[in-house]
LUMTOR-544313 format. One record per residue (C-alpha): residue number from 1; z, y, x. Coordinates in steps of 0.2 Angstrom, whole numbers, plus 5000, padded with zeros to 4 digits. Each point is the difference from the previous one (the first is absolute). Example, Ala and Ser with C-alpha at 12.3 -4.5 7.8 and 13.67 -1.06 7.14 Angstrom:
<recs>
1;5039;4978;5062
2;4997;5017;5006
</recs>
This chain:
<recs>
1;4876;4910;4855
2;5012;5004;5014
3;4995;4995;5017
4;5005;4985;5010
5;5008;5003;5017
6;4994;4990;5015
7;4983;4992;5005
8;4990;4992;4986
9;4987;4993;5012
10;4997;4981;4996
11;5007;5001;4983
12;4991;4994;4984
13;4997;5011;4986
14;5012;4990;4989
15;5014;5001;5013
16;4997;5019;5001
17;5001;5001;4981
18;5016;4990;5000
19;5008;5012;5012
20;4995;5015;4989
21;5007;4992;4985
22;5017;4999;5009
23;5002;5018;4995
24;5001;4996;4982
25;5016;4989;5002
26;5018;5007;5000
27;5017;4994;5006
28;5014;5005;4988
29;5012;5012;5010
30;5014;4986;4999
31;4989;4988;5009
32;4994;5000;5018
33;4984;4991;4995
34;4995;4990;4985
35;4995;4982;5001
36;4983;5005;4993
37;4997;5014;5013
38;5006;4988;5014
39;4988;4986;4994
40;4986;5012;4999
41;5001;5007;5018
42;5004;4983;5007
43;4984;4993;4992
44;4989;5013;5008
45;5010;4998;5017
46;4997;4981;5000
47;4982;5001;4995
48;4996;5013;5013
49;5012;4994;5014
50;5006;5018;5002
51;5017;5008;4996
52;5000;5011;4984
53;5013;5013;4996
54;5005;5012;4986
55;5010;5016;5000
56;5010;5002;4984
57;5009;5016;4995
58;5016;5000;4990
59;4992;5001;4983
60;4992;4983;5005
61;4982;5007;5002
62;4989;4993;5014
63;4996;5015;5011
64;4990;4992;5014
65;4992;4983;5003
66;4997;4994;5017
67;4991;4986;5009
68;5002;4996;5018
69;4996;4985;5011
70;5010;4984;5002
71;5014;5008;5010
72;5003;5016;4991
73;4995;5015;4989
74;4998;5019;5004
75;5011;5011;4989
76;4991;5016;4995
77;5007;5018;5004
78;5015;5003;4988
79;5004;5017;5005
80;4994;5006;4983
81;5015;4991;4992
82;5016;5011;5002
83;5016;4992;5005
84;5013;4998;4986
85;5018;4997;5000
86;5007;4992;5016
87;4983;5005;5008
88;4992;4985;4992
89;4981;5000;4997
90;5002;4994;4982
91;4987;4986;5004
92;5002;4982;5003
93;4988;4989;5010
94;4996;4982;4994
95;4988;4990;5010
96;4995;4982;5004
97;5003;4989;5015
98;4989;4985;5000
99;5009;4989;5013
100;5017;5002;4992
101;5006;5011;5015
102;5015;5012;4997
103;4999;5019;5001
104;4993;5005;5017
105;5005;5014;5011
106;4985;5010;4994
107;5006;4998;4982
108;5018;5006;5004
109;4993;5014;5011
110;4990;5006;4985
111;5015;4998;4989
112;5010;5012;5011
113;4987;5012;5005
114;4992;5003;4983
115;5017;5000;4991
116;4994;4987;4988
117;5012;4995;4986
118;4998;4982;5004
119;4988;4987;5008
120;4996;4983;4994
121;4988;4986;5006
122;4995;4986;4988
123;4995;4983;5007
124;4989;4988;4991
125;5003;4981;4997
126;4986;4987;5004
127;4992;5005;4983
128;5000;5019;5004
129;5014;5004;4987
130;5015;5011;5005
131;5013;4989;5008
132;5011;5011;5012
133;5005;5018;5001
134;5006;5009;5015
135;5009;5017;4996
136;5007;5014;5010
137;5007;5018;4996
138;5007;5015;5010
139;5018;5003;5002
140;5010;5017;4999
141;5002;5009;5017
142;5013;4992;5011
143;5000;4983;4991
144;4993;4990;5014
145;4991;5001;5016
146;4983;4995;4993
147;5001;5010;4985
148;4994;4987;4987
149;5005;4984;4992
150;4989;4985;5000
151;5004;4987;4986
152;4998;4981;5004
153;4984;4993;4993
154;5002;4995;4982
155;4990;4990;4987
156;4988;5013;4992
157;5006;4995;4982
158;5019;4999;5006
159;4999;5018;5007
160;5010;5012;4988
161;5003;5018;5002
162;5002;5015;4988
163;4989;5010;5011
164;5001;5017;4991
165;5019;5000;4999
166;5001;4994;5018
167;4988;5013;5007
168;5008;5014;4990
169;5017;4995;5007
170;4994;4998;5018
171;4992;5018;4999
172;5016;5007;4993
173;5010;4992;5014
174;4988;5006;5013
175;5000;5018;4993
176;5019;5000;5000
177;5001;4995;5018
178;4987;5012;5005
179;5009;5014;4991
180;5017;4995;5007
181;4993;5001;5018
182;4992;5016;4996
183;5016;5008;4993
184;5010;4993;5015
185;4988;5007;5013
186;4993;5014;4991
187;4984;4999;5010
188;4985;4989;5004
189;5002;4984;5009
190;4988;4997;5014
191;4994;4987;5013
192;4994;5007;5016
193;4985;4993;5009
194;4996;5002;5018
195;4984;4991;5008
196;4996;5003;5018
197;4999;4992;5017
198;5014;5011;5008
199;5015;4994;5010
200;5015;4995;4990
201;5010;5015;5006
202;4987;5013;4994
203;4998;4991;4983
204;5019;5001;4998
205;4999;5019;5003
206;4986;5003;4988
207;5009;4990;4986
208;5016;5009;5003
209;4990;5017;4998
210;4991;4994;4985
211;5017;4994;4992
212;5007;5018;5004
213;4984;5008;4991
214;5004;4988;4985
215;5018;5005;5000
216;4995;5018;5000
217;4988;4997;4986
218;5013;4991;4989
219;4992;4983;5002
220;5011;4985;5002
221;4994;4987;5012
222;5002;4982;4994
223;4990;4991;5014
224;4990;5003;5015
225;4984;4990;5005
226;4993;5000;5017
227;4984;4991;5005
228;4992;4999;5018
229;4983;4993;4997
230;4987;4998;5013
231;4989;5013;4991
232;5003;5011;4985
233;4992;4994;4984
234;4988;5014;4995
235;5002;4997;4982
236;5019;4998;4997
237;5007;5004;5017
238;5011;4985;4998
239;4991;4983;4999
240;4995;4996;4982
241;5013;4985;4999
242;5014;5012;5007
243;4996;5014;4988
244;5001;4988;4985
245;5017;4993;5007
246;5007;5018;5002
247;4994;5005;4982
248;5009;4984;4993
249;5016;5004;5010
250;4999;5018;4994
251;4999;4995;4982
252;5014;4988;5001
253;5011;5013;5009
254;4996;5013;4987
255;4991;5011;5012
256;4990;5015;4993
257;4991;5004;5016
258;4992;4993;5015
259;5001;5013;5014
260;4988;4998;5015
261;5005;5007;5017
262;4982;5005;5002
263;4988;5012;4992
264;4990;4988;4988
265;4981;5003;5000
266;4994;5004;4982
267;4991;4983;4999
268;5016;4991;5006
269;5011;5009;4987
270;4988;4995;4986
271;4999;4982;5006
272;5018;4998;5000
273;5003;5009;4983
274;4987;4989;4992
275;5011;4984;5003
276;5016;5007;4994
277;5008;5012;4988
278;5013;5005;5012
279;4997;5018;5007
280;4993;5000;5018
281;5003;5015;5011
282;5000;5003;5018
283;5010;5010;5013
284;4990;5016;4997
285;5003;5000;4981
286;5019;4998;5003
287;4999;5015;5012
288;4990;5010;4987
289;5012;4995;4986
290;5015;5006;5011
291;4991;5017;5003
292;4996;5001;4981
293;5019;4998;4996
294;5006;5013;5014
295;4987;5013;4998
296;5009;5015;4991
297;4990;5016;5005
298;4982;5003;4992
299;4993;4999;5017
300;5008;4983;5003
301;4995;4993;4983
302;4982;5006;5002
303;4999;4991;5017
304;5007;4984;4993
305;4987;5000;4986
306;4986;5003;5012
307;5005;4986;5011
308;5002;4988;4986
309;4983;5004;4993
310;4992;4999;5017
311;5008;4982;5001
312;4995;4995;4983
313;4982;5006;5000
314;4992;4986;5009
315;5010;4988;4989
316;4994;5006;4984
317;4986;4986;5000
318;5004;4984;4991
319;5009;4995;4984
320;5011;5011;4990
321;5014;4986;5001
322;4999;5000;5019
323;5001;5019;5000
324;5016;5000;4989
325;5008;4987;5011
326;4996;5010;5015
327;5007;5016;4994
328;5014;4996;4987
329;5017;5004;5006
330;5001;5002;5018
331;4986;5010;5006
332;4997;5007;4983
333;5011;5016;5001
334;4993;5017;5002
335;4983;5001;4993
336;5005;4987;4987
337;4991;4984;4994
338;4989;5009;4988
339;4992;5011;5013
340;4998;4986;5012
341;4988;4991;4988
342;4988;5015;5000
343;4983;4996;5005
344;4995;5004;5018
345;4991;5016;4996
346;5015;5007;4991
347;5012;4994;5014
348;4989;5009;5013
349;5000;5016;4990
350;5019;4999;4999
351;5002;4997;5019
352;4989;5016;5003
353;5011;5010;4988
354;5016;4994;5009
355;4992;5004;5017
356;4997;5018;4994
357;5018;5001;4993
358;5006;4995;5017
359;4990;5013;5008
360;5008;5013;4990
361;5017;4993;5005
362;4995;5000;5018
363;4995;5019;4998
364;5018;5004;4994
365;5007;4990;5015
366;4989;5010;5012
367;5007;5016;4993
368;5018;4994;5002
369;4997;4994;5018
370;4992;5017;5004
371;5016;5008;4994
372;5011;4988;5012
373;4988;5004;5014
374;5002;5019;4998
375;5018;4998;5000
376;4998;4994;5018
377;5012;4985;4998
378;4997;4984;5009
379;4995;4985;4988
380;5007;4983;5003
381;4994;4985;4989
382;5009;4984;4999
383;4989;4984;5000
384;5004;4982;5001
385;4999;4983;4992
386;5005;4999;4982
387;5019;4998;4998
388;5004;5005;5018
389;5012;5013;4994
390;4989;5016;5001
391;5007;5008;4984
392;5018;4996;5005
393;4997;5009;5016
394;4993;5015;4991
395;5015;5001;4988
396;5012;4998;5015
397;4992;5013;5011
398;4998;5013;4986
399;5014;4996;4987
400;4987;4996;4987
401;4999;4987;4986
402;4983;4993;5001
403;5000;4983;4991
404;5004;4985;5011
405;5002;4982;4997
406;4999;4984;5009
407;4982;4996;4994
408;4983;5002;5007
409;4991;5016;4995
410;5016;5008;4993
411;4992;5016;5005
412;4982;5004;4994
413;4999;5019;4998
414;5001;5011;5015
415;5017;5009;5002
416;5002;5016;5010
417;5016;5008;5006
418;5006;5012;5013
419;5010;4994;5015
420;5012;5014;5008
421;5005;4999;5018
422;5013;5010;5009
423;4995;5018;5005
424;4991;5003;4983
425;4985;4989;5005
426;4992;4990;4986
427;4986;4987;4998
428;4991;4993;4985
429;5002;4981;4998
430;4990;4990;4988
431;5002;4982;4994
432;4985;4990;4996
433;4995;4984;4992
434;5004;4984;5010
435;4987;4990;5009
436;4997;4982;4999
437;4989;4987;5009
438;4983;4998;4993
439;5002;5015;4988
440;4986;4998;4987
441;4985;5010;5004
442;5000;5008;4982
443;5018;5006;5004
444;4996;5007;5017
445;4985;5010;4992
446;5010;5006;4984
447;5015;5005;5010
448;4991;5009;5013
449;5003;5016;4992
450;5019;4998;5000
451;4999;4994;5018
452;4991;5016;5005
453;5017;5007;5001
454;5001;4991;5016
455;4985;5009;5008
456;5010;5017;4999
457;5015;4992;5009
458;5005;5006;5017
459;5010;4984;5003
460;5002;4983;4992
461;5016;4990;4999
462;4995;4982;5000
463;5015;4991;4992
464;5001;4981;5004
465;5012;4988;4992
466;5006;4992;5016
467;5010;4987;4990
468;4984;4992;4993
469;4994;4985;5011
470;4982;5006;4997
471;5004;5018;5006
472;4986;4999;5014
473;4987;4995;4988
474;5006;5014;4988
475;4998;5013;5014
476;4982;4994;5003
477;4996;5001;4982
478;5006;5018;4999
479;4991;5005;5016
480;4984;4992;4994
481;5000;5010;4984
482;5004;5016;5009
483;4985;4996;5011
484;4989;4997;4984
485;5006;5017;4993
486;4995;5009;5017
487;5018;5003;5004
488;5003;4990;5016
489;5000;5015;5011
490;5015;5008;4991
491;5017;5001;5010
492;5011;4986;4994
493;5019;4997;5002
494;5004;4982;4997
495;5016;4998;4990
496;5008;4982;5000
497;5010;5001;4984
498;5013;4987;4993
499;5008;4998;5017
500;5016;4996;4991
501;4992;4983;4994
502;4996;4994;5017
503;5011;4995;5016
504;5003;5017;5009
505;4995;4993;5017
506;4984;4993;4993
507;4995;5015;4990
508;5003;5011;5016
509;4988;4989;5010
510;4987;5000;4987
511;5001;5019;4998
512;4998;5003;5019
513;4985;4988;5001
514;4991;5010;4987
515;5006;5017;5005
516;5008;5002;4983
517;5015;5009;4994
518;5013;4988;4992
519;5010;5005;4985
520;5006;4996;4982
521;4994;5012;4986
522;5017;4995;4992
523;5011;5006;5014
524;4999;5019;5003
525;5008;4998;5017
526;4985;4991;5007
527;4988;5015;4996
528;5004;5010;5016
529;4986;4993;5012
530;4987;5002;4986
531;5004;5018;4996
532;5001;5004;5019
533;4983;4992;5003
534;4992;5009;4985
535;5007;5017;5007
536;4993;4996;5017
537;4983;4996;4993
538;4999;5017;4991
539;5010;5013;5010
540;5001;5004;5019
541;5014;5011;5007
542;4994;5016;5008
543;5015;5009;5006
544;5009;5004;4983
545;4984;4998;4989
546;4994;4984;4992
547;4981;5000;4998
548;4992;4988;4988
549;4988;4988;5008
550;4982;5000;4994
551;4993;4983;4994
552;4989;4999;5015
553;5014;5002;5012
554;5011;4986;4993
555;5000;4985;5011
</recs>
């Protein structure tokens, strides 16, 4: 006999047997519940003084029988039942309310979060027979703020609904709306979630950057949720009530993703995934996904795969459903979902294999760097926060066509070009991947090989988007990462880019304050001061000769 969900403590054997016999009963697909099944669970409920509930599938079979207390019941884990058309669970909940009370907030939260077909509460008359029914079902996305419809209470025997026809039509309508939204947007819809005790201005900056990351990754942001709790919830990050509210809102707005502006701990990701079928990702996964899309060289693809596997390894514990929710879609590119479901030992073996592969790539880079060193040409590396205009500057200086776009991490693979000065002087100039605040540890480690290019540089051009209100924090992030890479002692020229987007007087004052060169990578006439400073850094005039400065003598 199938098990009974809930505590059986204090029940008589006859009551337990009556609960077990509930599994033998059926409700035809066209009926929400039959009078016989309703009378049966009400009789047990009245006798025990506890709520009794059943979960019925669309064939009319009772799949779960639950007994709670006088206030409510606990619904079992339904993650094993896949969502059908309209993202409905294909399961309806029928339970008892002994005091004639309407559907509670908990009932409606279960309806929304579990994506139940419908929920019904049956109330008894003074003799314990079915008297009143309270009924509710979900609505298609965009049909209302609350996302469900609650019917007025009706006499049990007056209630009439061709349930199978109704739920099929509802599922079709929901699916059609979801497909129309997907076709219009062509991308995932997401709700962004930020939880912290930071000041409002800093929160706005972080949300703005997360929105840009989502835009770069092809994610459409439909809403932003910000909570400033006294302390973070260790399980859900948000408070439990708030996370359920967010999930209900996401389902109603047709969101496919919850994107957290924090790196979720493995236990947090699993806990949130267990209460919703919406994919849950964090900022790190969005960055990894962008890198997976934009890696084109074998070296870059290998580094992305390594970073993803390092991120996933501690998250392999738990249910397969949590894993699929964690890694489906965003965050699942590169190694692919099937590889990410390997056991820990095989993932570790794969990581070791990729590390050896990267070592081979690194040896090739060493040889190329030695050739450049033997050529005796100064090496300049362009660094800076992502989307500061580094690739645009490289293209403008060298008449190249490195890919540029107004997106974060438009450049992932290192590009190297020669920059020719007057009097037949040349330097080698390289463009590197953009930096970002709190760059995930896995990415720092995985891309260390690429960033090794910076160790050979004689000079760094630190490009800053002066038009960005958070430019000072961006500068600090870049300088911190350079320090972490052991490059803080490299000579640096600060280049304040995008000056054309700022008031000329203000831009000039900011540049003087930081000792930076002001310019616009899109305006060639502004390049003069930068080129003159680069020449000054590498050559000194000795009569008619120009002698390259050694790295040690550069100021």
